[in-house]
N, CA and C of each residue as an Amber inpcrd file, in Angstrom:
protein
   204
   1.9690000  16.8860000  -3.9290000   2.7720000  15.7220000  -4.5610000
   2.8960000  15.3720000  -5.8230000   3.5480000  14.8470000  -6.6620000
   3.2310000  14.8470000  -8.2140000   2.6830000  13.4770000  -8.1560000
   1.8270000  13.4620000  -9.5380000   1.4140000  12.5360000  -9.4200000
   1.8160000  11.3900000 -10.1430000   1.5950000  10.0990000  -9.6370000
   2.5790000   8.6640000 -10.4290000   1.5890000   8.0610000 -11.3620000
   2.3410000   7.4570000 -12.2260000   1.8700000   6.5250000 -13.5800000
   1.9550000   5.4530000 -13.0860000   0.8670000   4.5800000 -13.8950000
   1.2970000   2.9670000 -13.6630000  -0.0800000   2.5670000 -15.0950000
  -0.1130000   0.9980000 -14.9400000  -1.0500000   0.4770000 -15.6260000
  -1.9280000  -0.3030000 -14.5940000  -3.4840000  -0.6590000 -15.1320000
  -4.1840000  -1.2820000 -14.7060000  -3.8440000  -2.6560000 -14.4600000
  -3.8580000  -3.4060000 -13.3880000  -3.4430000  -4.8220000 -13.6560000
  -4.0740000  -6.0210000 -13.4430000  -5.1680000  -5.3970000 -12.4390000
  -6.0690000  -6.4030000 -12.4790000  -7.7590000  -5.4390000 -11.8020000
  -8.6840000  -5.8010000 -12.6830000  -9.8550000  -5.6780000 -12.0000000
 -10.8990000  -6.3520000 -11.1540000 -11.6060000  -6.1600000 -10.4090000
 -12.1070000  -7.0640000 -10.1100000 -13.7880000  -6.2310000  -9.8470000
 -14.3300000  -6.3720000 -11.2470000 -15.5110000  -5.6490000 -11.7010000
 -16.9820000  -5.8570000 -10.5010000 -16.8420000  -6.8240000 -10.4220000
 -18.1060000  -7.2140000  -9.4960000 -18.1150000  -6.8310000  -7.9460000
 -16.7960000  -6.4260000  -7.2820000 -16.5460000  -5.6730000  -6.2270000
 -16.3180000  -4.5050000  -6.1630000 -16.0550000  -3.9050000  -7.4480000
 -15.4690000  -2.5030000  -7.4920000 -14.1790000  -2.1930000  -7.1650000
 -13.1700000  -3.0590000  -7.3340000 -12.1830000  -2.6550000  -6.9950000
 -11.1580000  -3.1120000  -7.9610000  -9.5940000  -2.4330000  -7.9480000
  -8.3490000  -3.2640000  -8.8370000  -7.1030000  -2.9870000  -7.7960000
  -6.3230000  -3.4720000  -8.9770000  -4.6350000  -2.8040000  -8.6280000
  -4.1390000  -2.2670000  -9.9470000  -2.9740000  -1.4220000  -9.6810000
  -2.4790000  -0.5020000 -10.3500000  -1.1760000  -1.1060000 -10.1700000
  -0.2280000  -1.4840000 -11.3340000   1.0470000  -1.4880000 -11.2090000
   1.7030000   0.0070000 -11.5950000   2.8250000   0.3990000 -10.7780000
   2.8340000   1.6460000 -10.4860000   4.1240000   1.6840000 -11.6770000
   4.6740000   2.7090000 -12.1180000   6.2440000   2.8800000 -12.8820000
   7.2950000   2.5080000 -11.9250000   7.0490000   2.7070000 -10.5820000
   7.8580000   2.7090000  -9.6440000   8.1410000   1.0400000  -8.8930000
   7.2150000  -0.1670000  -9.6340000   7.1270000  -1.3530000  -9.5580000
   6.4030000  -1.6280000  -8.0730000   5.8080000  -0.9470000  -7.4970000
   4.9970000  -1.0370000  -6.5120000   3.1630000  -1.3780000  -7.6270000
   2.5820000  -2.1750000  -6.1710000   1.0610000  -3.0070000  -6.5970000
   0.3320000  -1.4770000  -5.6770000  -0.7220000  -1.2380000  -6.1590000
  -1.5790000  -0.2730000  -5.4820000  -3.1510000  -0.5640000  -5.8860000
  -3.6820000  -0.6990000  -4.3160000  -5.1320000  -0.7010000  -4.7590000
  -5.9880000   0.2900000  -5.0010000  -6.9480000   0.1130000  -5.3420000
  -7.5540000   1.3920000  -5.6440000  -9.4060000   1.0390000  -5.7270000
 -10.1790000   1.6750000  -4.9720000 -11.8160000   1.4960000  -5.2060000
 -12.4800000   2.2520000  -6.3390000 -13.3890000   1.7120000  -6.6880000
 -14.1750000   2.4520000  -7.8170000 -14.2590000   4.1950000  -7.2230000
 -14.5230000   4.1870000  -6.2310000 -14.8340000   5.5960000  -6.0290000
 -13.3300000   6.8090000  -6.0250000 -12.4380000   6.1580000  -6.2640000
 -11.2100000   6.9690000  -6.4920000 -10.8530000   7.2780000  -7.8670000
 -11.8360000   6.8080000  -9.0910000 -12.1000000   7.2680000 -10.2810000
 -12.3770000   8.5290000 -10.2770000 -11.3950000   9.3350000 -11.0100000
 -12.1000000  10.9470000 -11.1870000 -12.4290000  11.1590000 -12.5700000
 -11.8650000  10.8340000 -13.5530000 -12.4120000  11.1300000 -15.4160000
 -13.0500000  10.3450000 -15.7570000 -12.9470000   9.1080000 -15.3430000
 -13.7880000   7.7300000 -16.3220000 -14.5510000   7.0060000 -15.1640000
 -15.8860000   6.4180000 -15.4090000 -16.1960000   5.4050000 -14.8430000
 -15.5450000   3.8710000 -14.6240000 -16.0930000   3.3530000 -13.5370000
 -14.8910000   2.5410000 -13.2900000 -15.3950000   0.9990000 -14.2670000
 -16.7010000   1.2800000 -14.5580000 -16.8330000   0.3770000 -15.8750000
 -16.3720000   0.2020000 -16.9780000 -15.6670000   1.5130000 -17.3510000
 -15.0440000   1.5100000 -18.3710000 -13.4610000   1.2310000 -18.5460000
 -13.0340000   0.9850000 -17.4380000 -11.6310000   0.8220000 -17.0240000
 -11.3340000  -0.7270000 -17.8390000 -10.2840000  -0.5420000 -18.5350000
  -9.7610000  -2.2990000 -18.7300000  -7.8440000  -2.2640000 -18.3680000
  -7.7210000  -3.6740000 -17.9660000  -6.5090000  -4.0090000 -17.7550000
  -5.5510000  -4.0480000 -18.5110000  -4.1960000  -3.2170000 -18.3230000
  -3.5150000  -2.6640000 -19.3670000  -3.4120000  -1.3450000 -19.8420000
  -4.7790000  -0.8760000 -19.0860000  -4.9360000   0.7680000 -19.3870000
  -3.9180000   1.6950000 -18.6390000  -3.2720000   2.6210000 -19.0470000
  -2.8510000   3.7230000 -18.6540000  -3.0200000   4.6430000 -17.6550000
  -2.7430000   4.6750000 -16.2740000  -3.4510000   5.8330000 -15.5770000
  -2.1830000   6.8200000 -14.7600000  -3.0680000   7.9380000 -14.1380000
  -2.1430000   8.2900000 -13.2520000  -2.7390000   8.4480000 -12.2670000
  -2.2840000   8.5360000 -10.6270000  -2.5420000   8.7900000  -9.2400000
  -2.1510000   9.0180000  -8.8010000  -2.8620000   9.6550000  -7.1640000
  -1.9770000  10.0980000  -6.2820000  -1.7320000   8.9490000  -5.1980000
  -1.0030000   8.9200000  -4.5100000  -0.3050000   7.6620000  -3.7450000
  -0.9370000   8.3510000  -2.1980000  -1.6360000   7.0300000  -1.6220000
  -2.4220000   7.3300000  -0.3520000  -2.2230000   6.1680000   0.3810000
  -2.7930000   6.3610000   1.7860000  -2.5070000   5.0140000   2.5770000
  -3.5970000   4.4730000   3.1160000  -4.3890000   3.5220000   2.8220000
  -5.2670000   2.8610000   3.1370000  -5.2140000   1.4490000   4.7040000
  -6.0840000   1.4730000   5.0940000  -6.0540000   0.5130000   6.1790000
  -5.0190000  -0.8470000   6.2310000  -5.2790000  -1.2140000   5.1050000
  -4.3710000  -2.5320000   4.5860000  -2.9500000  -2.4800000   3.9180000
  -2.7180000  -0.9310000   3.4560000  -1.5980000  -0.8840000   2.7920000
  -1.6150000   0.4130000   1.8810000  -0.7600000   0.6180000   1.0690000
  -0.9630000   1.7210000  -0.1860000  -2.1190000   1.4790000  -0.9860000
  -2.6140000   2.6880000  -1.3300000  -3.1940000   2.7250000  -2.1540000
  -3.4120000   3.8030000  -3.1370000  -3.9320000   3.9360000  -4.2380000
  -4.2680000   4.8070000  -5.2380000  -5.4920000   5.7290000  -4.8670000
  -5.2020000   6.8260000  -5.1860000  -6.4080000   8.1630000  -4.8120000
  -6.4200000   8.6160000  -6.0550000  -7.3270000   9.6620000  -6.4850000
  -7.6540000  10.0690000  -7.6980000  -7.1590000   9.4880000  -9.0650000
  -7.6010000   8.6510000  -9.0970000  -7.0040000   7.6230000 -10.3420000
  -7.9330000   8.5310000 -11.5520000  -6.7190000   8.6230000 -12.8140000
  -7.2130000   8.9570000 -14.3300000  -6.8430000   8.2480000 -14.9130000
  -7.5330000   8.3990000 -16.2700000  -7.0790000   7.4020000 -17.3790000
  -6.1160000   8.3620000 -17.7570000  -5.2170000   7.7150000 -18.4650000
  -4.2650000   8.9490000 -19.6230000  -4.4250000   9.0540000 -20.9510000
C-alpha cells in the first residue's frame, strides 16, 4: 500500500494520541506507538507526515507515522 500524506490536526499529549487530517479529506487517529522516525513529544500540530492507512477498533487509524 502506498504511503498517505497529511498534517497533524490535533495532539492529546497527556494521553499519547492524536489525529491526522489526510490529503484525502479524512481524519485518522494515531497512537504514540505508531510514530516511527520521531518521538511523539517532538510532533507539532500542522506538521506534515506520511502514514499507512490501518483499521482500529473504533475506525480508521494511521500506522507507521513518519515526519516529512
